[in-house]
C-alpha positions as CSV (number, residue, x, y, z in Angstrom):
1,M,2.9,7.8,18.5
2,N,5.2,9.0,15.9
3,T,4.1,11.5,13.4
4,A,7.1,14.0,13.1
5,D,8.7,12.0,9.8
6,N,6.8,13.1,6.9
7,K,8.8,11.0,4.7
8,I,7.7,7.9,5.7
9,Q,6.3,5.8,2.7
10,W,3.3,4.5,3.8
11,H,1.7,3.6,0.4
12,P,4.3,0.8,-0.5
13,A,4.1,-0.9,2.7
14,F,0.1,-0.9,2.5
15,D,0.3,-2.2,-0.9
16,A,2.9,-4.9,0.5
17,S,0.4,-5.7,3.4
18,L,-2.6,-6.3,0.9
19,Q,-0.3,-8.8,-0.9
20,V,0.4,-10.7,2.4
21,E,-3.1,-10.7,3.3
22,F,-3.8,-12.6,0.2
23,E,-0.8,-14.9,0.4
24,E,-2.9,-18.1,0.2
25,E,-5.0,-16.8,-2.7
26,A,-2.2,-15.0,-4.7
27,D,-2.2,-17.4,-7.7
28,E,-5.8,-15.9,-8.2
29,L,-4.6,-12.3,-8.0
30,E,-2.5,-9.9,-9.9
31,F,-1.5,-6.6,-8.1
32,F,-0.9,-3.2,-9.8
33,S,0.6,-0.5,-7.7
34,E,-0.1,3.2,-8.4
35,H,-1.8,2.1,-11.5
36,Q,-1.9,4.7,-14.1
37,L,-5.6,5.6,-15.3
38,S,-4.6,7.9,-18.3
39,K,-2.0,10.1,-19.8
40,N,-2.8,12.7,-16.7
41,P,-1.2,11.9,-13.7
42,M,-4.2,10.2,-12.0
43,R,-3.4,6.9,-10.6
44,I,-5.3,4.2,-8.5
45,D,-3.6,3.3,-5.4
46,V,-3.9,-0.4,-6.1
47,L,-5.8,-2.1,-8.8
48,I,-6.3,-5.7,-7.9
49,I,-7.7,-8.0,-11.0
50,K,-9.1,-11.6,-10.3
51,K,-7.7,-14.0,-12.9
52,K,-11.0,-16.0,-12.8
53,R,-14.2,-14.3,-12.4
54,D,-16.1,-17.2,-10.7
55,V,-13.6,-17.9,-7.9
56,A,-14.7,-16.7,-4.7
57,L,-12.0,-15.4,-2.4
58,K,-11.9,-16.6,1.3
59,K,-9.9,-13.6,2.8
60,N,-12.2,-11.4,4.7
61,I,-11.3,-8.2,2.9
62,G,-11.7,-9.8,-0.4
63,R,-14.9,-11.5,-0.2
64,I,-16.5,-8.3,-2.0
65,F,-14.1,-8.8,-5.0
66,R,-15.4,-9.1,-8.4
67,K,-13.2,-9.1,-11.5
68,Y,-11.9,-5.7,-11.3
69,N,-11.2,-4.1,-7.4
70,I,-10.1,-0.4,-7.1
71,V,-8.3,0.3,-3.7
72,E,-7.9,3.7,-2.1
73,Y,-5.7,4.0,0.9
74,K,-5.3,6.8,3.2
75,A,-2.2,7.2,5.7
76,P,-2.5,7.7,9.2
77,G,-3.4,11.2,10.2
78,D,-5.6,11.5,7.0
79,Y,-9.4,11.1,6.8
80,V,-11.9,9.8,4.4
81,S,-13.9,12.7,3.3
82,I,-16.8,12.8,1.0
83,D,-14.9,13.8,-1.7
84,D,-12.4,11.3,-1.2
85,F,-15.5,8.8,-1.8
86,Y,-16.5,10.5,-5.1
87,K,-12.8,10.7,-6.2
88,T,-12.4,7.1,-5.7
89,Y,-15.8,6.4,-7.2
90,G,-14.6,8.4,-10.2
91,Y,-11.4,6.3,-10.4
92,A,-13.8,3.2,-10.9
93,C,-15.8,4.8,-13.6
94,I,-12.7,6.1,-15.3
95,Y,-11.2,2.7,-15.4
96,K,-14.2,1.3,-16.5
97,A,-14.3,3.6,-19.5
98,E,-10.6,4.0,-20.4
99,T,-9.7,0.3,-20.4
100,G,-9.7,-1.7,-23.6
101,N,-12.5,-1.6,-25.8
102,T,-16.1,-0.2,-25.7
103,N,-17.6,-1.8,-22.6
104,Y,-14.6,-4.1,-22.1
105,V,-14.8,-3.5,-18.5
106,L,-18.3,-4.4,-17.1
107,A,-19.7,-2.2,-14.4
108,E,-21.2,-5.4,-12.8
109,E,-17.4,-6.5,-12.3
110,L,-16.1,-3.5,-10.7
111,T,-15.8,-3.0,-6.8
112,I,-14.4,-0.3,-4.7
113,T,-12.3,-0.6,-1.6
114,I,-11.6,2.5,0.8
115,A,-9.0,1.8,3.3
116,G,-8.0,4.3,6.3
117,Y,-7.7,4.6,10.1
118,H,-10.6,6.2,11.1
119,Y,-14.4,5.3,10.6
120,P,-15.8,8.1,8.6
121,R,-19.0,9.1,10.2
122,K,-19.6,12.6,8.3
123,M,-19.1,10.7,5.1
124,I,-21.4,7.9,6.1
125,S,-24.1,10.1,7.5
126,F,-23.8,12.3,4.0
127,L,-24.2,9.1,1.9
128,K,-27.2,8.0,3.7
129,K,-28.9,11.3,3.7
130,E,-27.9,12.3,0.0
131,R,-28.1,9.0,-1.9
132,G,-29.9,6.3,0.3
133,I,-26.4,4.6,1.0
134,V,-26.6,2.5,4.3
135,C,-23.2,1.0,6.1
136,E,-23.5,-2.3,7.4
137,K,-20.6,-3.9,9.4
138,A,-19.4,-7.3,7.6
139,G,-16.5,-7.9,10.0
140,E,-14.0,-6.7,12.3
141,G,-12.7,-3.5,10.6
142,I,-14.8,-4.1,7.5
143,Y,-18.0,-2.4,6.6
144,Y,-20.3,-2.6,3.3
145,L,-21.9,0.7,1.7
146,I,-25.1,-1.0,0.8
147,G,-27.4,0.9,-1.9
148,D,-25.0,1.5,-5.0
149,A,-24.8,-0.6,-8.1
150,I,-21.2,-0.8,-7.5
151,P,-20.2,-3.0,-4.3
152,I,-18.2,-0.7,-2.0
153,Q,-16.3,-1.7,1.3
154,L,-14.6,0.4,3.9
155,I,-11.7,-1.1,5.7
156,V,-10.8,0.4,9.3
157,I,-7.1,-0.9,9.7
158,P,-7.0,-0.2,13.4
159,Q,-10.1,-2.3,13.8
160,L,-9.2,-5.1,11.7
161,S,-8.9,-8.7,13.4
162,E,-5.0,-9.2,14.5
163,K,-6.1,-13.0,14.0
164,D,-7.0,-12.5,10.5
165,N,-5.3,-9.4,9.3
166,Y,-2.4,-9.4,11.5
167,W,0.0,-7.4,9.1
168,M,-2.5,-5.0,7.9
169,H,-3.6,-4.4,11.6
170,L,0.1,-3.6,12.4
171,L,0.7,-0.9,9.7
172,R,0.1,1.8,12.1
173,D,2.2,4.5,14.0
174,D,0.8,3.7,17.5
175,I,2.1,0.3,18.3
176,K,2.9,-0.3,22.1
177,A,6.4,-1.2,23.3
178,G,6.6,-4.5,25.2
179,S,4.5,-7.7,23.9
180,E,3.2,-6.0,20.8
181,V,6.8,-5.3,19.4
182,R,8.3,-8.4,20.6
183,K,5.4,-10.4,18.6
184,F,6.1,-8.1,15.6
185,M,9.8,-9.4,15.4
186,E,8.9,-12.9,16.3
187,R,6.4,-13.3,13.3
188,Y,8.7,-11.1,11.1
189,E,11.8,-13.2,11.6
190,P,10.4,-16.3,9.2
191,H,9.9,-14.0,6.5
192,K,13.0,-11.7,6.7
193,T,14.4,-12.3,3.3
194,S,10.9,-11.1,1.3
195,N,10.7,-8.0,-0.2
196,L,7.3,-7.7,0.7
197,Y,7.5,-8.3,4.5
198,Q,10.8,-6.2,4.5
199,A,8.8,-3.1,2.7
200,M,6.2,-3.4,5.9
201,A,8.8,-3.9,8.6
202,E,10.8,-0.6,7.5
203,V,7.8,1.5,7.6
204,I,6.5,-0.2,11.0
205,V,9.8,0.4,12.6
206,R,10.5,3.6,11.4
207,A,6.8,4.9,12.3
208,N,7.5,3.3,15.9
209,R,11.1,3.9,16.4
210,Q,10.6,5.5,19.9
211,E,8.7,2.4,21.0
212,M,11.1,0.2,19.6
213,E,13.7,1.9,21.4
214,E,11.8,1.8,24.7
215,E,11.8,-1.9,24.3
216,K,15.3,-2.6,25.5
217,E,15.0,-6.3,25.7
218,M,13.4,-6.4,22.2
219,C,16.2,-4.2,20.9
220,E,18.9,-6.5,22.0
221,A,17.4,-9.5,20.6
222,L,16.7,-7.6,17.2
223,R,20.5,-6.7,17.2
224,E,21.4,-10.5,17.9
225,L,18.6,-11.9,15.6
226,F,19.1,-9.7,12.2
227,A,22.5,-7.6,13.0
228,E,23.4,-6.0,10.0
229,E,21.3,-8.0,7.7
230,L,18.2,-6.4,8.9
231,Q,19.3,-2.8,8.5
232,E,20.6,-3.7,5.0
233,S,17.3,-5.1,4.1
234,W,15.3,-2.2,5.2
235,D,17.9,0.0,3.6
236,E,17.4,-2.1,0.3
237,G,13.6,-1.7,0.7
238,A,13.5,1.9,1.0
239,M,16.1,2.4,-1.7
240,C,14.5,0.2,-4.4
241,C,11.0,2.0,-3.7
242,K,12.8,5.1,-4.3
243,I,14.6,3.7,-7.7
244,G,11.2,2.6,-8.8
245,Q,9.4,6.1,-8.4
246,T,12.6,7.7,-10.2
247,M,12.2,5.2,-13.1
248,K,8.7,6.4,-13.6
249,K,9.7,9.9,-13.6
250,Y,12.5,9.0,-16.0
251,K,9.9,7.3,-18.3
252,K,8.0,10.5,-18.1
253,G,10.6,12.5,-19.5
254,C,11.3,14.6,-16.0
255,S,14.7,16.1,-15.6
256,I,17.1,15.1,-12.6
257,A,16.4,18.4,-10.9
258,Q,12.6,17.8,-11.4
259,T,12.6,14.2,-10.1
260,A,14.8,15.3,-7.0
261,D,12.4,18.0,-6.2
262,M,9.1,15.8,-6.7
263,L,10.6,13.0,-4.6
264,E,12.5,15.2,-2.1
265,E,15.6,13.5,-2.6
266,S,19.1,14.9,-3.2
267,L,20.3,15.8,-6.9
268,D,23.5,13.5,-6.5
269,L,21.2,10.3,-5.9
270,I,19.0,10.9,-8.5
271,K,21.8,11.6,-10.9
272,Q,23.0,8.1,-9.6
273,I,19.9,6.5,-10.7
274,Y,19.4,8.1,-13.9
275,D,23.0,7.3,-14.9
276,A,22.4,3.8,-13.9
277,I,19.3,3.6,-16.2
278,R,21.0,5.0,-19.1
279,K,23.6,2.5,-18.9
280,I,21.5,-0.7,-18.7
281,G,18.3,0.4,-20.1
282,V,14.9,1.7,-18.5
283,D,13.1,-1.7,-18.9
284,S,15.7,-3.3,-16.5
285,E,14.7,-4.5,-13.0
286,V,14.9,-2.5,-10.2
287,S,17.0,-4.6,-8.4
288,D,19.7,-4.5,-11.2
289,I,19.7,-0.6,-10.8
290,Y,19.8,-0.9,-7.1
291,Q,23.2,-3.0,-7.3
292,M,24.8,-0.3,-9.6
293,V,23.9,2.4,-7.3
294,K,25.0,0.8,-4.3
295,I,28.5,0.2,-5.5
296,Q,28.9,3.8,-6.3
């Protein structure tokens, strides 16, 4: 297990894995990463809106979904506490209250999903004792909390079905060298040009670098299969993620120094991104900003 690298960007990869999980039903959904709830810095990890209310999703982690679906994600090493539950519940309530006209978002059209890497026994015990909410298993790694007006589900990522949720199941820092690594590379290869798959692959490799290096045969095949293209795609995915974060800070009026400090990046890099934004506009595509920064 690799836990030393604190700069691994788990959340964008989890967002990507959600979109990959729903690939077959992507036309029915809209995804909004780090959705800002209000003028204050308070954001939902992922907001998923069903385009049609009466369409039932087939994906196992989406069967509970209604119109507006709030998703909270806890990275490896983090635990879901009772306060995390109430924070996410509060996000759902704030989203309902702050979006559109009065009662524009109906309470009965909300759901809550909390995804993490550990089964939260203490939280579940507390909810049962204090609020009469019981936990029922709905599938491999999927649990429904029954007893609240808002449908709530827990996703325990390591317990998810490899067959039904391969990419989200793989979003871990404890992948085993050998067949699991080789299978990852085989399944990634057909999707190597996809930005979503690149975002996941970059995190999976960084989080499990030791296991990747231990798998000598796989590493050799990796070099032959992807060569420089793979490294460039991972670098581009990480840089585009950083540019997207920087653009948000720029829009908020943060200085170069403030943004560099918040994102833990060098002043030179943030200045390059700011200069590119000023030159071609803050509403430009991230990819266009990336191309300008890349050639500097």
